[in-house]
PATORZA-927648 format. One line per field, with one value per atom (N, C-alpha, C): y, z, x; residue number from 1; atom name. Coordinates in pm, whole numbers, plus 32768, in hexadecimal, padded with zeros to 4 digits. Example, Ala and Ser with C-alpha at 12.3 -4.5 7.8 and 13.67 -1.06 7.14 Angstrom:
% PATORZA-927648
Y: c(7DC7,7E3E,7EB6,7F1F,7F96,8003)
Z: c(830C,830C,830C,82C4,82CA,8313)
X: c(8527,84CE,8528,8505,8557,850A)
nr: c(1,1,1,2,2,2)
atom: c(N,CA,C,N,CA,C)
***
This chain:
% PATORZA-927648
Y: c(598D,59F7,5A3D,59F2,5A64,5A83,5A11,5A6F,5ADC,5AE0,5B5C,5BC4,5BA7,5C12,5C56,5BFC,5C1C,5C57,5C78,5C8A,5D0F,5D0F,5D7B,5DC1,5DCF,5E1D,5DE4,5D7E,5D7E,5CFA,5CB5,5C23,5C1E,5BCA,5B8F,5B2C,5B31,5AA8,5AB3,5A61,5A2E,5AB8,5ABF,5B58,5BDA,5BB8,5C50,5C56,5CD2,5D22,5D49,5CF4,5D0E,5D79,5DE0,5E5F,5E6F,5E6E,5E5E,5F11,5F5F,5FBE,5FE4,6090,6074,604E,6074,6031,5F8B,5F39,5E97,5EA8,5ED7,5ED0,5EE6,5F4A,5F56,5F26,5EB9,5E6B,5DE2,5DA4,5D40,5D30,5CCC,5CC0,5CCC,5CEA,5D45,5CF2,5CA1,5C5E,5BE6,5BD1,5B47,5B17,5A9F,5A3C,5A04,59DF,59EA,597C,58FF,5884,5883,5837,585D,58C0,5915,59CD,59EE,59D7,59CA,59ED,5964,5964,599A,59A9,59FE,5A92,5AD4,5B71,5B4A,5B06,5B0E,5AF8,5A6B,5A2B,5A98,5AD6,5B59,5BD8,5BD6,5C29,5BE3,5B51,5B3B,5B1F,5B18,5AE6,5B89,5BE7,5C84,5CB7,5C98,5CBD,5C5A,5BF7,5BC6,5BED,5BFA,5C08,5C89,5CED,5D8C,5D6D,5D39,5D07,5CE2,5C68,5C3C,5C60,5CB5,5CF7,5C9D,5C30,5C01,5C62,5C3B,5CA0,5C99,5C3B,5C74,5CDB,5D05,5D60,5DCA,5E09,5E5B,5EF5,5F02,5F7A,5F72,5F31,5F57,5F4B,5FAC,5FA2,5FD6,5FE5,5FF1,5FA6,5F8D,5F26,5F96,5F84,5FB1,5F37,5F71,5F07,5EB7,5E23,5DE6,5D9D,5DD6,5DBA,5D34,5CE6,5C8B,5BF5,5C3C,5BEB,5C0C,5C45,5C69,5C43,5C9D,5C6E,5CB4,5D26,5D1B,5CCA,5C89,5C1A,5BB5,5B9D,5B57,5B54,5AE8,5AFF,5A6F,5A50,5A09,59A0,5937,58DB,5907,592C,5961,59AC,5A12,5A98,5A59,59D3,59BA,5952,5949,58C4,593A,59B2,5A10,5A47,59F6,5A3E,5A38)
Z: c(85CC,85B3,8530,84AA,8453,8497,8508,854D,85C1,85E9,8644,85C0,853D,84FC,8491,849D,8460,84EE,8574,85AE,8602,85D2,8651,85EC,8574,852A,8539,857B,858A,85C1,85A5,85F3,8610,8659,865F,863C,85E1,8584,85AF,8633,8668,8689,866E,867F,8641,85DC,8586,859A,858B,85A9,851B,84EA,8487,84C6,8464,8472,83D2,8389,82F8,82E0,8275,8274,824C,821E,821A,8174,8111,8090,808E,80FC,80FA,8163,81A9,81F8,8190,8137,80D9,806E,8040,7FED,8011,8072,80BB,80D5,8085,8068,7FE8,7F95,7F11,7EAA,7EC6,7E48,7E20,7D95,7D53,7CF0,7CCF,7C7E,7CB0,7D30,7D4E,7DBF,7D96,7D7D,7E4A,7EA0,7F04,7F62,7F35,7F86,7F5D,7EF6,7EFE,7F68,7FA5,8011,809B,80E9,8162,8142,8185,818D,81CF,824C,8297,8270,8231,81C4,8155,8138,80EC,8118,81A8,81D7,821A,824D,8254,81D6,8180,80DB,80EF,80D3,80C4,811A,818C,8214,8219,820D,81BD,817A,811C,80A0,80BB,80E8,810C,816C,81D0,8249,8216,81D7,81A8,810A,80EC,8072,8033,8003,7FC4,7F6C,7F0E,7EAB,7E2B,7E17,7D9F,7DB8,7DED,7E0F,7E51,7E5D,7E94,7E7C,7DD6,7D9F,7DD4,7DD7,7DEF,7E65,7EE0,7F6A,7F86,7F35,7F68,7F0C,7F56,7F4F,7ECF,7E46,7DF8,7DD0,7DA5,7D5F,7CF7,7D02,7CA3,7CB6,7D09,7D3A,7D6E,7D8E,7DBC,7D66,7CDE,7C48,7C21,7C9B,7C3D,7C9D,7C93,7CCB,7D3E,7D55,7E0F,7E5B,7E1A,7E86,7EBF,7E41,7E55,7EDB,7EF7,7F92,7F75,7FD0,7FB3,8060,803D,8095,80FC,80EB,816F,81B6,817D,8200,8236,8204,8240,82A8,82AB,8312,8379,83A2,83C0,83FC,8416,8487,8508)
X: c(EE53,EE9A,EE5C,EE09,EDCF,ED53,ED12,EC8F,ECAD,ED01,ED51,ED4C,EDB2,EDBC,ED33,ECDF,EC74,EC23,EBD9,EBC1,EBD6,EC56,ECAD,ED16,ED1B,ED72,EE28,EE26,EED5,EED3,EF40,EF61,EFF2,F016,F0AB,F0C6,F127,F15C,F1EE,F227,F288,F2AB,F322,F35A,F33E,F2CB,F2C3,F214,F20B,F18C,F151,F0BC,F0AB,F005,F02C,EFC5,EFA3,EF29,EF1F,EF12,EF39,EF32,EEA2,EE66,EDF1,EDC4,EE35,EE23,EDF7,EE52,EE2F,ED83,ED73,ECF3,ECAE,EC80,EC2B,EC2C,EC7E,EC9E,EC69,EC85,EC5B,EBB1,EB8C,EAD8,EADB,EAFE,EAEF,EB2E,EBAC,EBE3,EB64,EB77,EAF0,EB6F,EB41,EB4F,EBF3,EC03,ECA8,EC89,EC30,EC54,EC11,EC5C,EC51,EC44,EC64,EC5E,EBD6,EB7E,EADF,EAB3,EAE2,EA69,EA6D,EAE4,EAE9,EB38,EAF5,EB3B,EB94,EBAF,EBF4,EC9F,EC6F,ECE0,ED54,ECD5,ED27,ED74,ED14,ED9B,EE05,EE1F,EE75,EEDD,EE9D,EEFA,EF51,EF04,EF36,EF8B,EF74,EFCC,F04A,F04F,F0D6,F135,F0D4,F12F,F16E,F126,F14A,F1CB,F1B8,F228,F28B,F29F,F316,F323,F31F,F373,F41E,F405,F484,F4BA,F522,F57D,F518,F4DC,F495,F42F,F3E5,F391,F3D5,F444,F494,F461,F44E,F416,F36F,F35B,F2A6,F281,F2A5,F291,F1FB,F185,F12E,F0A3,F057,EFE4,EFAA,EF77,EF33,EEB2,EE3E,EDE9,EE3F,EE10,EE36,EED9,EF1A,EF95,EFBD,EF16,EF55,EF57,EF34,EF57,EFE4,F029,F0A8,F117,F1A9,F200,F1F6,F1C0,F1B2,F1A5,F16C,F125,F1B3,F1F0,F270,F2CB,F2DD,F357,F3A9,F3EF,F447,F460,F4A4,F488,F4CA,F553,F5A9,F51A,F4DF,F4B5,F448,F3F3,F3AB,F401,F465,F4A1,F4D1,F4DD,F518,F4BE,F464,F3C2,F3FC)
nr: c(1,1,1,2,2,2,3,3,3,4,4,4,5,5,5,6,6,6,7,7,7,8,8,8,9,9,9,10,10,10,11,11,11,12,12,12,13,13,13,14,14,14,15,15,15,16,16,16,17,17,17,18,18,18,19,19,19,20,20,20,21,21,21,22,22,22,23,23,23,24,24,24,25,25,25,26,26,26,27,27,27,28,28,28,29,29,29,30,30,30,31,31,31,32,32,32,33,33,33,34,34,34,35,35,35,36,36,36,37,37,37,38,38,38,39,39,39,40,40,40,41,41,41,42,42,42,43,43,43,44,44,44,45,45,45,46,46,46,47,47,47,48,48,48,49,49,49,50,50,50,51,51,51,52,52,52,53,53,53,54,54,54,55,55,55,56,56,56,57,57,57,58,58,58,59,59,59,60,60,60,61,61,61,62,62,62,63,63,63,64,64,64,65,65,65,66,66,66,67,67,67,68,68,68,69,69,69,70,70,70,71,71,71,72,72,72,73,73,73,74,74,74,75,75,75,76,76,76,77,77,77,78,78,78,79,79,79,80,80,80,81,81,81,82,82,82,83,83,83,84,84,84,85,85,85)
atom: c(N,CA,C,N,CA,C,N,CA,C,N,CA,C,N,CA,C,N,CA,C,N,CA,C,N,CA,C,N,CA,C,N,CA,C,N,CA,C,N,CA,C,N,CA,C,N,CA,C,N,CA,C,N,CA,C,N,CA,C,N,CA,C,N,CA,C,N,CA,C,N,CA,C,N,CA,C,N,CA,C,N,CA,C,N,CA,C,N,CA,C,N,CA,C,N,CA,C,N,CA,C,N,CA,C,N,CA,C,N,CA,C,N,CA,C,N,CA,C,N,CA,C,N,CA,C,N,CA,C,N,CA,C,N,CA,C,N,CA,C,N,CA,C,N,CA,C,N,CA,C,N,CA,C,N,CA,C,N,CA,C,N,CA,C,N,CA,C,N,CA,C,N,CA,C,N,CA,C,N,CA,C,N,CA,C,N,CA,C,N,CA,C,N,CA,C,N,CA,C,N,CA,C,N,CA,C,N,CA,C,N,CA,C,N,CA,C,N,CA,C,N,CA,C,N,CA,C,N,CA,C,N,CA,C,N,CA,C,N,CA,C,N,CA,C,N,CA,C,N,CA,C,N,CA,C,N,CA,C,N,CA,C,N,CA,C,N,CA,C,N,CA,C,N,CA,C,N,CA,C,N,CA,C,N,CA,C,N,CA,C,N,CA,C,N,CA,C)
***
């Protein structure tokens, strides 16, 4: 699914479709000093797309990705959101 998302710009995750926004597509590959996410641009795109798609009550106020949001509450989700895939 990660490779499909990276190559085509969208993928299907069980019952959900992941299509990253322009902001997320532009940010993927630019994140630095993020541990394992430094290595692969596809991983960055996957992480940001999942965080954008599965918003939990923790990040309901911050709906759109802005530079630096990967370190903040924007990237938060909860287990219930992910198990409803």
